[in-house]
GUZA-115695 format. One record per residue (C-alpha): residue number from 0; chain; y, z, x. Coordinates in Angstrom, 1 decimal, padded with zeros to 4 digits. Each point is the difference from the previous one (the first is absolute). Layout:
<recs>
REC vomar dotor  north     up   east
REC   NUM     A      Y      Z      X
...
</recs>
This chain:
<recs>
REC vomar dotor  north     up   east
REC     0     A -049.3  025.1 -034.2
REC     1     A  000.1  001.9  003.2
REC     2     A -003.7 -000.3  000.8
REC     3     A -002.6 -002.4 -001.4
REC     4     A -002.5  002.8  000.0
REC     5     A  001.2  003.1 -001.8
REC     6     A -001.8  003.3  000.4
REC     7     A  000.6  000.6 -003.7
REC     8     A -002.2 -003.0 -000.8
REC     9     A -003.0  001.7  001.5
REC    10     A  000.3  002.6 -002.7
REC    11     A  000.0 -002.7 -002.6
REC    12     A -003.4 -001.1  001.1
REC    13     A -001.4  003.5 -000.5
REC    14     A  001.7  000.1 -003.4
REC    15     A -001.9 -003.0 -001.1
REC    16     A  003.0 -002.3 -000.5
REC    17     A -002.0 -002.8  001.6
REC    18     A -002.4  000.3 -002.9
REC    19     A  002.5 -000.1 -002.8
REC    20     A -000.6 -003.7 -000.7
REC    21     A -003.8  000.1  000.6
REC    22     A -001.1  003.6 -000.9
REC    23     A -003.8 -000.8 -000.1
REC    24     A  000.1 -001.6  003.4
REC    25     A  002.1  002.9  001.4
REC    26     A -002.5  002.5 -001.4
REC    27     A -002.9 -001.9  001.6
REC    28     A  001.8 -000.2  003.3
REC    29     A  000.9  003.7  000.0
REC    30     A -003.6  000.9 -000.8
REC    31     A -001.2 -002.2  002.9
REC    32     A  002.7  001.3  002.3
REC    33     A -000.8  003.6 -000.8
REC    34     A -003.7 -000.5  000.6
REC    35     A  000.6 -001.7  003.3
REC    36     A  002.0  002.9  001.3
REC    37     A -002.3  002.7 -001.3
REC    38     A -002.2  001.9  002.5
REC    39     A -003.1 -001.9  000.8
REC    40     A -001.7 -001.1  003.2
REC    41     A  003.5  000.2  001.4
REC    42     A  002.3  003.0 -000.4
REC    43     A  003.4 -000.4 -001.7
REC    44     A  001.5  000.6  003.5
REC    45     A -001.9 -002.9  001.5
REC    46     A  000.9 -002.2 -003.0
REC    47     A  003.7  000.9  000.4
REC    48     A -000.1 -001.0  003.7
REC    49     A -001.7 -003.3 -000.9
REC    50     A  002.6 -000.7 -002.7
REC    51     A  002.8  000.8  002.3
REC    52     A -001.4 -002.4  002.7
REC    53     A -000.5 -002.8 -002.6
REC    54     A  003.5  000.7 -001.4
REC    55     A  001.5 -000.8  003.4
REC    56     A -002.0 -003.3  000.3
REC    57     A  001.1 -001.2 -003.5
REC    58     A  003.5  001.4  000.7
REC    59     A  000.4  001.9 -003.3
REC    60     A  002.8  002.5  000.4
REC    61     A -001.0  001.8 -003.2
REC    62     A -003.5  000.4  001.3
REC    63     A  001.2  001.1  003.4
REC    64     A  002.1  002.7 -001.7
REC    65     A -002.7  001.1 -002.3
REC    66     A -002.8  000.1  002.6
REC    67     A  002.1  001.6  002.7
REC    68     A  000.6  002.8 -002.4
REC    69     A -003.7  000.0 -001.0
REC    70     A -001.3  000.2  003.6
REC    71     A  002.4  002.8  000.7
REC    72     A -001.1  001.9 -003.1
REC    73     A -003.6 -000.4  001.2
REC    74     A  000.8  001.6  003.3
REC    75     A  000.4 -003.0  002.2
REC    76     A  002.5  000.3  002.9
REC    77     A  002.3 -002.7  001.4
REC    78     A -002.5 -000.9  002.8
REC    79     A -002.7 -000.7 -002.5
REC    80     A  002.3 -002.0 -002.2
REC    81     A  001.3 -002.1  002.9
REC    82     A -003.5 -000.6  001.3
REC    83     A -001.1 -001.3 -003.4
REC    84     A  003.1 -002.3  000.0
REC    85     A -000.9 -001.3  003.5
REC    86     A -003.6 -000.7 -001.2
REC    87     A  001.4 -002.1 -002.8
REC    88     A  002.3 -001.8  002.3
REC    89     A -002.8 -000.8  002.5
REC    90     A -002.2 -001.3 -002.7
REC    91     A  002.9 -002.2 -001.4
REC    92     A  000.8 -001.2  003.5
REC    93     A -003.6 -000.8  000.7
REC    94     A -000.4 -001.9 -003.3
REC    95     A  003.1 -002.0  000.9
REC    96     A -001.4 -000.9  003.3
REC    97     A -003.4 -000.9 -001.5
REC    98     A  001.8 -002.6 -002.1
REC    99     A  000.9 -001.5  003.4
REC   100     A -003.5 -001.4  000.1
REC   101     A  000.8 -002.2 -003.0
REC   102     A  003.1 -001.3  001.8
REC   103     A -002.0 -000.6  003.2
REC   104     A -002.7 -001.9 -002.0
REC   105     A  002.6 -002.3 -001.5
REC   106     A  001.8 -000.5  003.3
REC   107     A -003.3 -000.8  001.8
REC   108     A -001.0 -002.4 -002.8
REC   109     A  003.3 -001.8  000.1
REC   110     A  000.2 -000.2  003.8
REC   111     A -003.8 -000.7  000.3
REC   112     A -000.8  002.8  002.4
</recs>
């Protein structure tokens, strides 16, 4: 296997192969997924940018592929895409630093500061 993640596998998701062994759950997931990405208080374009940012934080290459294409199809440009990715990176970095409070609390308790 040349790559662990194969672009062809992304197509399998859309074909419902994931749901072959649990078709009722697949149908429910796809109904939910479809509803989440339908126009609502947020536009499909805004939702695609959010999805792309989240895809980077959870490091899903299939989602990055799908939502890069989605953002481009909704008229986003590379500057907007990269800005969304940087927003996600900043939030993830900030959350990592926020967990430093837990480490500091433990350290202070053990060293009696």
